[in-house]
N, C-alpha and C positions, 0 to 999 in steps of 0.2 A: 328842462334838464336840471338835475340837482348839481349844485356847486359843491365840490369836495374840498376839504382841508383848507378852509379860510380860517387860519388859526387866530385864537384870542389868547390874551394873557390869563394866568391863573386867577388874578383878581377879577377880570371881566367874566370869566366862567363862573366864579362864585356869585357875582352880582346877578348874572342871568338866571342861575339856579334859584337864588333867593327870591327872585321875582316870579318864579313858576312853581313854587312848592305846593304839593297837594294839600288839601284841607285836612286838618288834624282835629279829631273829635276828642272830647274829654269824658271821663267817667269818675264815679265816686267809689273809693275803696276804703275799707276800714284799716286802722293802723297796722294790724298784723300783716297786711298784704301791701303796705305802702313803701317798704324799704326799696331804695333804688329807683323810685318813680319821681317824675318831674312835676312839680306843682303847677296847676293850670291857673291858679289865682292865689293872691297872698292870704296868709292865715293870721288872724288877729286873736288876741287872747280874750276869751269870753268871760274871764274872771281874773282877779289879781293873783299873782303867784309870789309868795304864798298867800293864802286867803286868811291867815291868822299869824300873829307874831309868834315866832318859835325860836327855841334855843339852838345854837350851832355847836354847843359843847355839852358834855356832862358836867354838872356843877350845881350851884345854888342860885335860884332867882332872888334878886335883891332890889331894893331901892338904892341906886348908885350912890346917892348922897350919904347913905349910912356907912359907906366904905372909905370916904375921903379921909386921907391922913393916916390910914392904918399902915402897919408895917410888920416885919417879922418880930420886932421887939415890942410893938404896941398894936396888937391885933384888935379888930373890931369884934365885939361880942354881939351876936344876933340870936334872937329867939327862933328856935326851929319849930315850924308849924306843920310839917308833914311832907308828903311826896306827891309830885305830879305824875299821873299815869299817862304814858304816851298813847295817843289815839283817843284820849278822852278830854272833854272840856273841863278845866279846873273848877272844882266846887268849893274853893276857898279863896279868900282875898288876903293879901299881904299888907300889913300896916307898917309904918316906919319902925325900924328896929327889929323887924322879923325877916325870915327867909324860908324857903322851901327847896327841897331837892327837885331837880328837873333833868331829865335825860335829853340827849341830843334829839332834836325834832319835836320835843314836847312844847305844848302851848303855854305861853307865859300867863300867869295869873294876874288879875288886876292888882294894881299897886306896885308892880315891879317894872323896871326899865333897863335891867342889865342882868348878866349872869356871870358869876365868879367861877372860874374853872376849879374843879375839885382839887387839883394839885396845889392850890393856894388856900386851902381850907383845912380845918380839923374839927371833927365832932368832939364835943366835950359833954359827955353824958347823953341823956336822951333829949334834952330840950335846948341845947346851946351849940352854936357853930362859931368857930373862930375864923376870921378872915384876915389873911396876912398881906393881901395885895389889893390896892384900890382898883375900882373899875369906873369907867365913865358911862354916862347915859347912852344906851344903844350898843354897848360892847357885848360881843358874843351872842347877839340876837339878830334875827332877820325880820325886818318890818313887813307889814302887809304891802304887797305889790312891789317889794324891793327887787325881786328877780324880774318881774314883768308886770307893769300896771295893767289893770283892766282896759281892754281896747287897744293895747299896744301891739305893734307889728311883731309877730313871732318869726315868720319866715316869708320871704318875698316870692312872688310869682317867678317861675323858672328855676326854683331851687330844687336840687336833687336830694332827696331825703336819705339821711344817714341814720344810724342807730341812735346817736345822741339827739337828733332832731325828733325822732319818734318819742324819745323820753320827754323832751320838752313839751311836745303836743299832749302827751298823756298827762303830764303834771298840770296842764291848763284845762283838762277835761275835754279836749278835742278828741272825738271818737272816730271821725272819718274826714277824709280830705278829697278835694277835687284834683285829679291828676290828668296829664295828657295821656291818651292812649298811645302805645308805641306804634310807630309806623310799621306797616306790613311790607316786606320787601321780597319780591320774587327774583329768582336767580336762574338765568338760562345760559348754558354753555353751548356754543355753536361751532360747527366745523366738521367736515368729513373725517378729519384726522383724530377726533376725540373719541375715546372709548371709556366705558365705565371702569370703576376701580377693580371690579372682580373679573375683568377681561385682560388676558395677557396681550399687550399691544404687539402688533405685527410691525415689521419695518415700515417706518413712515408714520406710525400712529403714536399717540401719547395718551396717558391717562387723564381723566378729568380732574385736574387739580383745582381749578377755579371754583367749582361748585362747593368744594369742601372749605377752601380758604376764605372765600367771600362770605359764605354762610356763617363761619366762625367770626369774621370781622363784623358782620351785621349784628350778630348776637352780642358781641362785646360792646357795640354801640347802643345797647338797650333797645334794639328793634327786633322784630320777629321775622325770621328768615324762612322762606319756602323755596326749595330747589325743584327744578323741573327736569324732565328727561333731556338728554343731549339731543340737540336738533342739528341735522345735517345741513349742508349748503343747498337747501331746496326752498324756493320762494314760498310755495304754498304752506309747507310744513312750518316754516319760520313764522309766517304771518299768523298761522293758527296758534302757535305757541305764545306769541306776543299778545294776541287777543285774549287768550285764557289767563295769562299772567296779569294783564291789565285789569281784567274783570275781578281778580281775587286779591289784588295788592294795591298799595299806594305808590310804591316805587317798583321799577323793574330794572335789574342790572343784567346786562348782556355782555358776555365776554367773547371776543373773537368777531371777525366780520365787520370791523369798523374802519379799516383802511382800504384804499383803492385796490381793486383786484378783480379778476374775472369772476370769481365765486363769492366775492364779498358783497353782499346785497343787503346788509342790515339797514342802512339808511333808506334804501328804496322801499323796503318793507315798511319801515316806520312811517315814512311820509305818505304811504298809501292809505293811512287811516284818516277818516274824516276829522277835521279840526286839528290835524297834526301841525305843530309849530316847531321848526328847527331853531334851537337856541344857539348851538354852535357845533361845528365839526372840525376839530383840531384845536389843540391847546399848546402854546409855546412852552413846553416843559419836557424834561428828560428825567426818568422814562415816562412814556404815556402820551406822546404827541397825538396819535389818531383817536383820541377820546371824543365822543359826541354826546349830545343831550337833546332830547326831543320831548316836548309836552304833547300828550295825546289826551284831549279832553281835560280832565282834572287829575290825570296820572303823569308821572315823570319817568321817562325811560333814559337810562344812561348806558351808552355803549362803551365798554372798557376794552382795552387791548387784550389779545389772547395770551400774551406772555404773562404768566402768573405774577412775576415781580412787578411788572408794569400795572397789571390790574389791581393788585393790592395797594400799590403806591397811590394810584389815582383815586381809588376808593377813599383812602385816608385823607387825601388832599381836598377833594371836591364833594364827596358824599357824606363822610362821617361828621363834619361840622354841623350838618342839618339834621342828622339822625340823633346825635348825642351832643347837647349844647354844653356839657361839662368841658371846661378848659383842659387841654391835654397836659400830661405831666411833662415838664421841661426842666432841664438842668443846664447850667453853664459849664463849659469845658474849654480846653484849648485843643486846637487841631494838632494831631500827631504827625501830619505830613502836609506838603503842599497839595492843594486840590485845584485842578484846572477846571474852568467853566467858561462857557461861551456866552458872551453878552447877548441880550435879546431873548433869553429864555430862562425859566426857573429850573434849577437843578435840585433834586432831592437825593442826597448821598447817604447810603446806609453806613453806620459807624458802630464800632464796638467801644465800650467805655472801660477804661482801666485807671487805677490809681497808681501814679508813678511819682515818687518823692513828694508825696503830699498834694499832688495836683491831679485833678480829674482830666484825663486825656481821651479825646475822641479820635480813634484811629479809623480812617476811611477804609471801607471794604470795596475795593475797586476790581472785582472779578469781572468776567465776561457778562454782558447784559443778559438777564434772564435766568441767571443761576440761582435756584432756590436755596442752595446751601449758603450762599452769601447772605440772603435775607434771614435765614434761620440763625445765623451767627451774630446778627446785628442786635444791638440793644436799642437802637433808635435811628433817627436820621437827622441830618442838618440840611437846612434850606438855603440855597445860594440864589439870591434874587436875580431877576433878569437884567438888572443894571450892574451887577457885579461881574468881575472877571476872575473869579476863583477866590481861594482862601490860602493864606500863607501858614506854614507850619508855626505853631506857637500862638497863632491868632485866636482870640476868644470867639467861641461859637456857641450858639444855642442849640441844644440837642432835644428833639422831641422824642420822648420814649415810646417804644411800642408797648402794647398791652402785655 
């Protein structure tokens, strides 16, 4: 006989899921397709960046010593030798007392070790440049490997690639990267009362909210979502749906049918599969207590509550951290009201954020449990730990923002 609702803490649930994660493969993608992907291995620079000494300003390449002591009233007189063409290797060498024009990004010619900005110079005829401000060796130039030496770490494993990261990789000549394949997540809504969106619900029926909201949450977590047809409270049909979803996905999210009841058979179905391992059934949390997790072979099935608010909350708490390793966006605020909480469980309270008198205030949205309008009005949530007994108005709180 299966034991129901032997609750675990949120931290214990996270630990159990972490130990049962499905295998995740990697793939190689070229840079144009790498944005938003997670690196499966560190990336090292195959060459120095930059690979040649170059100017960071428009001006004149000089030997710095030739400018020492110059000023507005006593400029340095340098012989003008010509112009450096950007994108080309210089075909001239500069001797002491000479200079040449160089654009931003141009390669320094031999014999020079600094660049004087054009603002501090003046052309005098065709062959003389006056310099009114001294420069030191290395000024206004970027040395070979100054940005990144050859062999240096560019990006660590687990890094989520942004546009600036792709620019860095391109500058180093990295054409492709090894990234983790996104998890495939199947989504099944269960229950005789659930009807598709295009069906007008009869008394006692509700539209399938969870397939839509959970699929969106999965996609926002950089995973691939696949929704399945609504499954009624029928053992054989439910088992068939779970088998198909496990065959095609790494994770399976089921909503509804995870609490004790005459027609609630989710756990019985899951445990009927060979090598099924119950991780937990029940989490000391509000909302979302009747959440369960079962490992079936190398697949992970999470049974979420049927209430859309509870389902989305528990997805964010125990699933999202493993689908999307990016840290959530969080801000510090002050509680706009007293918030009661029961010690011994974790509470997740939706809040709206407002700026009042220069302070960021988190107002709790304490409508009836399960109201989607409450969640839609929320900017994020605050977490009240199981050892806390609430939050006082004006107390500092950490708000985790919704996507």
